[in-house]
C-alpha positions, 0 to 999 in steps of 0.5 A: 301150530298144533300137530297131528300128534298133538290131537292124537295125544289129546284123544288118548288123554280124553280116553283115559279121562273118560275111563277114570270117570266111568264110575260116576255119572258125569254132570251135563256141563262136562258132557257138553264140554266134551262134545264141544272139544270134539267138534269140527271147530276145535281143530281150527281153534287149535291152529288159529287161537292156540292159547285160548284153546289150550286154556279151554283144554286145561279147564276140561282136564281139571273138570275130569280130574275133579269128577274122577275124584268124586267132586261132581259139583266142582266138576260141573262148574269147571265144565261150564268154565271150559264151555265158556273158554271154548266159546272164546277160542271159537270167537277168536278163530272167527275173528282171525278168519274175518281178518284174513278175508278183510286183508285180502279184500283190502289188498284187492282194492289196492290193486284195483286202485292202481289199475283204475283208468276209467269210469267203469273201473271206478264204479267197480271199485265203489261196488266192491267197497260197499259189498266189503262193508256189508261183509264186515258188518256180518262177520267181524266180531263186534268186541273189536274196536271199530275205527272210523275213517276221518275222510269218507266219500259220499259213497263210502258214507252211504255204505257204512250207513247201510252196514249200520242199518243191518247191525242195528236190525240184528241188535234189535233181534238179539235184544228181542230174543233176550226179552223173550227169555228174561224180560226183567234182565238188568240193563235190557230195557235200556239197551232196547231203548238205545237201539230204538233211538238208533233206528229212528236216526237211521230211518230219518236218513242220518249219515253221522260218522259214528253210526256204524261203530255205535250200531256194532257196539249195540249189537254186541251188547244185545248179544251179551244180554241173550247169552246171559239169558240163555245161560241162566235158563241152562243153569235152571234146567241143565238136562232139557233137550238142546237144539240138536234134536230141533235141527234134526226135526226141522231137517226131516222136512227135506225142503227147509235148510235150518241152521244155527247162528247167534239168534238161535235155530233159523228156518227161512221161508222164501215164499211171496208176501202178497202186496195186500199184506197177505200170506201165500198158500205156500207160506201158510202151509210151511208155517202150519208145519213149523207150528207142529215142530214148535209144539213138539219142542216147547223149550224154545221161544219163537221169533218171526222176522219179516223181510221185504221192500214193501210198506212196513204196515203191510209187512206188519200185517203179513207178520201178524197173520204168520204169528196166528199160525203158532197160537202164541198164548200172550203178547204175540207182537213181542215175537214179531220184528218187521225188518223191512229192507234193512237186511237184504240177502242180495244187493238191491242193484241185482235184477229181481233182488226185491223178490229174493230179499222178501222172506220170513225168518222163523227163529227158535230161540233156545232157552239155554246154551 
């Protein structure tokens, strides 16, 4: 476990490195790696993924050494490698957190099974299991092996199918984002075709045992495509502004709550989509404001996701109306995904869930890391 003295030593070492590099301008990748090393996630990573974190710090130290000796090109490469190493450490940290939550949920399930005496308790257990699979689909890293269960109840099979739908929709979003950045990327078109076939199976009501692991795998593949596309863009334009300035611009509105995830920078509009496939006045006003922000940040591609329980045709019509607000130059439908009810925010069993789950997600896909 990393002690407070470790972090003090690390900070002192960082001061020395910065001082040593003061004579020449640090490359952008090294500055970014420094910022990542001082982010709030770093302390967690040092505790939960110490080996990976130590490797990242070692690369960062080598980068500063190279920079202090005037080897700027080598320092830039080492800075990029340090960024990747930090990403791995942070990913392992998220995996550890997810595993802790999963173990806690499994322990609670075991306790409930021991106490089960009547139908009400049995129903509560089934509900927890379904919610547990949705949580697992959202937070656990898909690079881990997904082991299927040999014998499943019909309820559990349906829960896994719902999780597969959620992951498949996420895979489609990630591959669409990659296509906006680099449509000719090797293997991308094939991945999109695999995801589309999986969506067809799920839409036809398939309950195959392998749906969940296949969906998890394809989401991971599409995330890799998007990550590589961003990295390519970053290498081509290393000094272009990042997502921090965009988050600041979006936050000034005071009504939106923008955040970052694997897809990019996200703003969610919870205004109603009318039954006729039209947008409410509130949605139109918000989209017009978002268009102004998008115009001021042209280095981001736009992706719109339409969520709702209505017919896909009407949701698609509402999505096209939303796209018109952004005046995209060509192929506007390549920026639109009708998710439908595959990614609910709340369980459909909750009263009023349809209204809460109906929403528009505006995703600013960064062209670079």
